[in-house]
N, C-alpha and C positions, 0 to 999 in steps of 0.2 A: 504494500500500500504506500502511496506517495506521502511524503512528509508535508503536513499542512502548517503553514506559517500564519500565526495570528498577528496581524499588523497593528491592531489596537493595543493589545497587551503583550508587547514584545519582551521576552525574558533575556534573549541573547542578541548580541549585535550581529548583524549580517556582514559577512566578509565578502569583499568584491571578488567576483569570479574572473580570474586572470585568463582563463581559457578563451573567454569571449574576446578579450583584447588581442590574443594571438591569432584567433580566427579572423578578426577584422584586418590585422596586418597582412596575413597571408592572402585574404581576399583582395586587398588593395594592391599587393604585388602581382597577383594574377591578372587584375584589370590592367595594370601598367604593361605587362608583357603582351596581353591581348591587344591593347591599343598600338603597341609597337609593331606587332604582326600585321594589324590592319593598315597601318601607315605604309608598310613595305609593300602591301598588295595594291596600293593606289598608283595608277599610271595616269599622268596628266601631260598634255601638250597643247599647243596652239597651232592653228593652220588655217588655210583658206577654206571657206565654206563651200565654194563651187569651183569647178574646173573652168579655167579661162583659156580659150585657144587664142591663136594669133589673130589680131584684129584684121589683118589683110584677108585671111581665110573667111572670116565672118562677113566682111564687106563684099567679098567675091560671091559668097553664098546668097547674100541679100540681093545683089545685082542680078544673079541668075533667077531668083524668084520674081523680081520686078520684070525681067525679060519674059518669063513664062506668063506672067499676068498680062503683059502687053500682047503677046502672041495669042493667048486665049481670047482676048477681046477682039483682036483683028480677025481671026479666022472663025471662031465659033460664036462670037457676040454673046457670050455668056457672062453676065455681069456678076453673078454670085461667085463663080470660080475666079474671076478676075480680082474681085475684092478679097477673096480668101488668100490668094498668092501675094497680093500687095500687102495685106496685113501681116503675113508671115515674114516678109522682107522687112517691114517696119519693126516688128518685134525683135528680129535679129539685130538690126542697127541700134535700137534702143538698149538692148542687152549688152552689146559690145561697148557702149558708152559708160556702163556702170563701173564703179570702182570695186576693187577686190575687197571683200569683207573678211576679217579674221575672226575665227571662233575659238573658244576655249573648250577642250574636250577632256573628260576624265573618266577612267574606269575604276570603280571602287566596289566594295562588297554590297552596297545598296543598289547599284545599277550603273548605267552609263549616262554621263551628264554631257549635254551639248549646250554650251553657253549656260543658261539658267534652267533648261529643261532636263528633267531627270526621267530617263526611261528605266523603269524597274525591271528586274529580270523576270518577274511574273507576267509582265506585259509582252515579253519577247518569246518567240518560238525557237529561233536558232541564229547562228552567225556564220559568216564566211569571210575570209580575208582574201581579197583579190589583189595579188601582188605581182606585177610584171614591169620591172624597171625599163625594159626595152620599149614597151608601148606607153610608158609613163602612167601606169595604172597602179595606184597604191591606195586602196580603200578598204574599209571595214563595212561589210553589208550586214545589216540586222533585219531579220524578218520579224515583224510585229504581229500581234493577234488582232489588230484593228483592220477592218475591211477597207476603210477609206485611206489608210496609210500602210500598205503591205510591206514596204521596204524603206529602211533609213540607211543612207550611204554617208559614211564619215571618212574624210581623207586622213590617211595615216602617214603623210609625207614626213620623213625624218625620224620615224619611229621604227623600232625593231618589231617586225611582224611576229616573230616567234614568241617574244615576251608577251605581246598582246594576246596571242592565241592561247598561251599557257594560263594567262589570267582569266580569260573567258571560259576556258574548258571546265573550270570549277563550277560554273553557274549555268552554262548553256551548251546544248549539243552543237556540233559543227556539221552543217549540211551545206553542200554546194548550192549557190544561188546563181542561176544563169541570167545574164543581161539580156534584156529585150532589145529589139531593133531600135526602138525609140530612145532607150538609154544610151546605146552606142552612138546614134546620131547626135544626141544632145551633148555627149562628151566631146565628140569631134567638133561640133559647132560652138561649144563653150556656153551652152545655155544652162 
């Protein structure tokens, strides 16, 4: 039977329990080592948010689209198709004029942070690292569970892809993500 202490009519003084103090110290040291381990698992870098191609190539592609628009109007007299190609050329020219934006990226135990947006691992299905220095493709592809945003592409220029892969394998499966034709064209045109 447990010893009952009458706090109103106390006969003996209670002695402090030193084992609790030792437990608190050991818990504190365990938290410190855990925080150190978490800090070593954080990978952070900064880089461009989008790929930017040569401005000359973009202007050439826009000129081709304007020429197609003119030819469609001359030969087919189809105003909708003409407007479509002219708008595509205009968008390319406006996009070539934009300044390159830098973003902050971080891989930590809570998720993957891009600027101030945190993608938690429970919101992601898989990852794939596309790394081809010859074609200048260095990106981390994340497949999300959202239907309206199936893939998130993060540039990993200047980072060790093996280190990123090892960090992500703890939380996500690695499944190859194939680029669509639209993504390949967008990368070539710098959109």
